[in-house]
N, C-alpha and C positions, 0 to 999 in steps of 0.2 A: 492671424489677429492683430488686433493694433494696442499698443499701449500708448495713449496721448495722441495709438493708432493707431493705430491703429492699430491685426491680428494681427501690428502687430503685432510683433510677434507676438508687439506687442503681444503676439501671438502666442501669448501662447501660454503661458500660466496664469495668466491674469485672471481675474475673476470678477465678481461682481457683487459683494454687498457689503456691506462693510458695516460699518457703525451700529452699535446697538442703540436701540431705541424704538420703543413699541408705540402704537397708535394708542393714545388714550384719550379720555374725554379733556375737555378744555377746563373742566372742573378740576381737574388732577393737575392742570399743567398753566395755573394762574388764572382762570377763569376769563379766556380772551371771550369776546362777544362779537356778534353781528351786528350791525346798526339798527336791528330790531330788537336787541337786547338777548337773543338766543346764544346758545354757547356754539363756540365753533368745533368743527371735529379738525383736531390736530393728528397730523400724519408726517412720517420722516420719510426722507429720499437719500438713498447712499449712492456714493460714487466715489472712484478713486484718483481721479485726474485734477490735479491742481490747476492745471491750464484750462480746461474746460470748466471749471467751477464758476468763475466769474459769468460765463456766458448762461450757464444753468440758473444762477441767481436772477438773471434779468428774466430768464424764461419763465421762473416760478413765479417773479413778482406778478407778470402778467396773467398768469393762470389764477392767482388769487384775487385779480382785478376782477377777473370774468367769474370767478367762484367764491363769492365773498364769505359762503358758509364753512370755507375750508381754509387752513393754515397749515403751511408747509414747510418743515426745517430740512434744510439741505444739510446732509453730512459728509464730509471728506474724510475718507481714511486712507492712509498712505497704501500704496501698492502692496507692499510688503505685508501688511498686517489683515488686508482685505478678507482673504480667505479664512485665515485662523478665525477671526471674528463671526465669518458666517458658520463655519463649523462649529464654534462654542454655542451659537445660538440655535443649531437645528434642531426640531422638535420642542421649540419654545417659542413665544411670542416676544422675545426681546432682541430679535432682528428688526432690521427697518421695514416699513410697509411696503414699499417701492424701492427695486435696487436694480443695478446694471447687471447684467449675466453674460457669460460668453461661452467658449467652447467646453467649459465644465458643466453644463448643463445637465446631460444625462446623470449626472451623478446627484445632483441635486432634486431633479425630477424624481428618480428612483428613490430618493429618501423622503419624498413627501414634503419637501421644503417650499415648493413653487405652486401657485395656485392655477389651475387649468382657467384658460382664458377665452374658450369656445363659445359658452355661454353669452359672456359679455359681448365678446364680437358679433355674435348674430343678434343678440337683443338691440345692439345701435347700428346694426347695418353696416359693418365695416368690410369694405371689397379688399381682402387680403392680397388679391391680384394687383393692386394699387403699389405693391412692394416688389422690389427687386426678388425674384422667385428663389434664388440659392440662401439669401439671408433668412427669408421668410421660412423655407423648408429646415434650415438650421434650428429653428426654434420650435419647429413641429417635431417632438419624440413621441414615438408610439401612438402615430396619429390624434395627437393632442397637442395644440398651440398653447405653450407656457410662456413665450415672451411675445410683446410686439418688438417689429424690428427698429433700431436706431439708425446705425449708419453701416458703412461696408467699406471694405478695402480690398484692392486688387492689386495684382503684380505685372508689373510692366518694366520696359528700358527706358531710361533716360540716358541720353548721350551728348557730349560736348562737341559742337560743331566747330568751335575753335581748334579743337586739336586735330580732328578729320582735315579741316582745311590747312592749319600748318603743316601736316605731313603728306598733303597731297592724296589724300585716300577717301575714296567716295563715301557717302553715309549710308547708314542702313536703308533698307526700301522695303515698303509694304511686302508681305508676303516672304519674307527672308527666312532661311533654314538655319540650324547649329552648324552645318557646314559653311554657310554663307559667313556666320558670324566669325567663325574660326579662321576663313580666309580674309577676311577684312582685319581682325586681330593679328594675323601673322604679317600683313603688311605693316599695319601700325608698330608693330614690334622691330621689323626691321630697320623702318625709317626712324624709328624713337633711338635705336641703338647707334645707327650710322651718325645721328645728330649728337650722341653723348647726352641724351636726355634721360630723364627717369619717371616719365608717364608709363602707367600700367594699361594696357590694350583693354582689359575688362576686369571690373570689379563686381562683387556681390558679399552680401552678409550671410554667413554660413550659417543660417537658421532654417528652419523648416519652412516657413511661411514664405519669405523672399528668395529662397533657392530652393533645396532639395525635394521638397514635396512637391514641387511644380514638375520638376524634371522626372520623378518617379512616374507621374501620371502620363506625362508628355511621352516617356518612352514606353508605355503600354503597361505598366503596372500599378499596384495600389499600396495604400498604406494599410487600409482597412478593407475588408470585403463590404457590400452593401447593406449585409445585416449586422455588420460591427461584430460578427463573431471570428473572423478569420483576418488574421495578420498577413501583410503581403510581401515582407521584405525577403523572402527566399526565392522571390521569381526572378528569373534572368533578367528582367526588364528593369527591375528594383537595382540589381547590382550595376547594371551598366549604366544608370543614372549617376552612381556615385563614381562609377569608373571615370565617365567624362567628364566629371567637375576635377578630379583629380589629374585627369590629362591636362588641362587647361594649365594646372599649375605647373605639372613636368614640362610642358612646353614653353613656358615663361610667358604663357599670354595672362596669366592673373597671379597675382601674388600667392605664397605660401599662406598655410594657417599661422605661421611664424608672425608674419605682417599683421593678418587680418583677424588674430586674435589680440592684439595689441590697439589697433587702429581699425574703426569701422569702416568697410567697404564706401559707406556713404559721407563718411568724414573726409576720406581720401578724394574722392568726387568732388566734395564742396571746395578743396584745396587745388582743385582743377590738375590732380595728379592721375585721372583715369580717363579715360574717352567713353566707356560704355558701363552703365550700372545697373543692375539688376534689383529692383528695390520696390516695394510698395507704394500705394498711393498715399499713405501715412505721412510721407515725406514730402509730397508736392509743396506744400506751404512753405517748409524749410528751404527748397531749393529756388522757390520762386522769390527768394528774397536775397540770392548772392547776387553778386557785381555782375557775374555773366550769364544771368538768368534768360536774358533774351536770346543767348546763343545755345540754349539746352533743348534738344528736341526729344520727342517721345515716341516710342510706337511698341507694339504689341511684342512679347518676347520671340525669339525665333523659334521656328517649329522643327520638335524632334521629330521621332517615328510616328507618334500618333497624335500630332497637333503642338497647340502652343497655349493651352488651358492652363488658367491661372486659378490659382488657390485664394478663395475669398474668405475674407473673414468680415467681423462686425459684432456690435454690442446689441443686446436686446433689454428691454424693459421688463422686469419681472416683478409679480405680487407676491408678498409673503403669503403662505396659505394659513398662516397664524394670527396674521391682522385682525384686528378688532373692529378696522374699518376699512373693508375690502370694497365698497361702493366708492369712497372718497379716493381709495387707492386705484381704482381702475379709471376713476374721471382722471386723475394726472397722468397715467400711463397712456389714455386717450390722447390726451393734450400733447404728452411728451413727444408721442410718435406722430401728431397730424403737422399739418402744413406750416404753420406759423413757427412751432419749435423747429422744424427741420431747416426752414428758412434762415432762422438766427444762427444755427449752429453752423449752416453752409457760408452766410456773409461773414462770420467770424473766423471761417476756414478751419473750424475745430473738428469736422467731420464732413466725410460725403455722405449726403442722405441715401437710405435705403427706400425712401419713398420715391418713387419715380417722377411725380410730379413736382418734386421739390428740388430735382436736381439741377436744373436751370439756375438755380440762386449760388451754387458752386461754380466759382470762377476764379482764375488766377490772373495775374497780371502780364506774366510773361509766357507761363507754361501753359501748353496745350491739355486740356483737362479731358478732351473728348475721348481718348484714349482708355481712361479710366472706366466710361460708360460701355464702351466698345466691348472691351474685355469683361466686362461682366457679364455681359450675354454667353459666352461659352465657358464660363468658371465652373468650378465645382467646390464645395464648402470644405472646409477645415476639417480633416478626419478626426472624430471624437468618440469616446465611449465611456461609460461607467466609471471606468479605470483609469482614463486618460492622464489624472495626477499621479498613476504608479508607472504607464509605460513611456509616457512623453520626455520626464526627464530623462531615461534611461537611453532612448533614441537619440537625445542632444548630444549624450555623454558619449556615446559611442560613435556618432557621426563625427564629433570632434576628434577622436583618435583614428579614423579614418583619414580624414584630411590633413591630421599631424603625422601620418604614415606609422602611426603605432600599429595599425591592424590593416590589412588590406581590404578593399571593398567587399570581397567576399566573405571574408573572416568577420566584419563588420557586421554585414547583413545577415549572417548567420546567429550572430548575439542577439541583434536586434529582434530578430524571427523569435525567438526563445523567450525572451523578457516580455515582449508584447503579447505572443501568445498565452504564457503563464498568467499575466494579468487578466486578458480577455476569459480564460478559461475560468477563472474564480470570481467573475463578477456573479 
């Protein structure tokens, strides 16, 4: 999932609601009136990303121009405070009427914080097949649609053509495998060392979405079972996924965690210190702005034993179940998830639309973005459950110990299995 993500990883602990502020009548809020003299319905819309807020201010202005009986207050709450405010508002009407939601959805759906949207969707004849299926399904929990999809993010490979040309190594080709990648990386390593240079053949950020959650699935394992009741870190395939990353470090094909914990893999790539970067689509706009952007190629991740599928993240728009103006809140959600709103976000490059017909508006000056949409066709949703806020931080902490060699992959996976399964068993 994304932060400013996009999963990303954004992905990951971020959430969606923020600011306090319930919907009340305009009589209680200064008596705003429509042109006919009737009171406007005032609602609040909470988000956390300061980069996206100016775009949403414009989107809300357009919404208000088309819905003159509704006034919307956009509330920005810093990422670090977002969930705290939502938790404090749970079970009351003090939360925003409309808010962003992410992978934490099961927790808040189970707590009754989210308004089911199925009746609204059916009443207005919205075709949910118009949205990327993985993102749509990510917000359908226990056969109830709790959010309308906002955007999406996928993971793929960006590579620096200049570095491949500099060392006379062939570029990655469609259909490549993990072994193909290691072969190319090995050739690059040899040439870099011969030249006395300091580039890294492979880079990645050691977080769930841009790296190891992909590799677990690609190796034939799973993080959570389909019913979200069983953790899968104890599988041989899951252990192997971690072993393969550690092997890249041991063979000098990728920097160790002592480097990647200090400097993000993406930052090294932007400094032209890396040839191959595993990274989410949420970094596309940043990469598109660098001086060598025209020499950046994109390609799906190399295939492992069971494929090259990508973890897909993305946000959704939720309605507060305690809102006093649910009809107005739904109108806003319907607009936010519609084509005009998605077009504005895409053209501003703040998000890749989950609305399929709006994806044509997302373009980059140099980067080929088609890989994002191709990868989405075979992707899978970011693993989540009601207790994700408990087990995911533990997974991140233990994974870091594996990559720093404090634990072997087998030891680390055993610890992750226990901590995750314990959390699942107590949901």
